[in-house]
C-alpha positions in Angstrom: 0.0 0.0 0.0 1.3 3.5 -0.9 2.2 5.9 1.8 -0.6 8.4 2.7 0.3 12.1 2.4 -3.0 13.9 2.5 -5.5 13.8 5.5 -9.0 15.3 5.2 -11.4 16.7 7.8 -14.9 18.0 7.7 -18.6 17.0 8.3 -17.7 15.9 11.8 -15.0 13.4 10.7 -11.3 13.7 10.4 -8.5 11.3 9.3 -6.2 12.7 11.9 -6.1 13.3 15.7 -4.4 15.6 18.1 -1.7 13.0 18.7 -0.6 13.3 15.1 1.2 16.6 15.4 4.5 15.1 14.2 2.8 14.1 11.0 0.1 16.8 10.5 1.9 19.8 12.2 0.2 21.6 15.0 -2.5 23.3 12.9 -3.4 20.2 11.0 -3.6 18.0 14.2 -5.7 20.7 16.0 -8.1 21.1 13.1 -8.5 17.3 13.0 -9.1 17.1 16.7 -11.6 20.0 16.7 -13.5 18.3 13.9 -13.5 15.0 15.8 -14.9 16.5 19.0 -17.7 18.2 17.0 -16.6 21.8 16.8 -17.7 23.6 13.6 -14.6 23.5 11.4 -14.9 24.2 7.7 -13.9 21.2 5.6 -10.3 20.9 4.4 -7.2 18.8 4.2 -3.7 18.7 5.5 -0.6 17.7 3.6 1.7 15.8 6.0 5.1 16.9 7.1 6.5 13.8 5.4 6.0 15.6 2.1 8.6 18.2 3.1 11.0 15.5 4.3 10.5 13.6 1.0 11.0 16.8 -1.0 14.4 17.5 0.4 15.5 13.9 0.5 14.6 13.4 -3.2 16.2 16.3 -5.1 13.3 18.7 -4.5 10.7 16.4 -6.1 7.3 15.5 -4.7 6.0 12.0 -4.0 4.4 10.5 -7.1 1.0 10.0 -5.4 0.8 13.5 -4.0 -1.0 15.2 -6.9 -3.7 12.5 -7.1 -4.2 12.6 -3.3 -4.6 16.4 -3.3 -7.1 16.2 -6.2 -9.1 13.5 -4.4 -9.1 15.5 -1.1 -10.2 18.7 -3.0 -13.1 16.8 -4.6 -14.1 15.6 -1.1 -14.0 19.1 0.3 -15.9 20.5 -2.7 -18.7 17.9 -2.0 -18.8 18.7 1.7 -18.9 22.5 1.1 -21.2 22.4 -1.9 -18.9 24.6 -4.0 -16.3 24.0 -6.7 -12.7 25.3 -6.7 -12.3 27.8 -9.6 -16.0 27.9 -10.4 -17.0 31.5 -11.1 -20.7 30.9 -10.1 -20.1 29.0 -6.9 -16.4 29.1 -6.0 -14.8 27.1 -3.2 -12.5 29.6 -1.4 -9.8 28.1 0.6 -7.1 29.2 3.0 -3.6 27.9 2.6 -1.6 27.8 5.8 1.9 26.5 6.2 2.7 24.6 9.4 5.4 22.7 11.0 5.9 20.1 13.8 7.0 23.0 16.1 5.1 26.2 16.6 6.6 29.2 14.8 4.1 32.1 15.1 4.5 34.8 12.5 7.2 32.9 10.6 5.1 31.4 7.8 2.7 32.9 5.3 -1.1 32.4 5.0 -2.9 32.8 1.8 -6.7 33.6 2.1 -9.5 33.2 -0.4 -7.5 31.1 -2.8 -10.0 30.2 -5.6 -11.0 33.7 -6.6 -10.6 34.3 -10.2 -11.0 37.3 -12.6 -14.7 36.5 -13.0 -15.4 36.3 -9.2 
């Protein structure tokens, strides 16, 4: 079985837990845990910290399954949110947040409302 790199959360279910901070980073693990305990968290997915490790260990290339895992997770989020990424009539807007195994407030960028296009 291929290694899993993308973990989804939403609709009261998450593929991760608070104990998975080493794999999902602090934000990813906390989003998964909040989802699991029933707090209202918008659907999303986390790309594991193992992707970064792989990237630097493999001449700055990504795991072969990463693209398909991200596409599958995005479809799942679209279904949960009732919107489609890049759709000018009903766009799914997402936030992209970098994270790490250790907390580094203010050190990494956040991109909000990704999915807007010239028509929206």
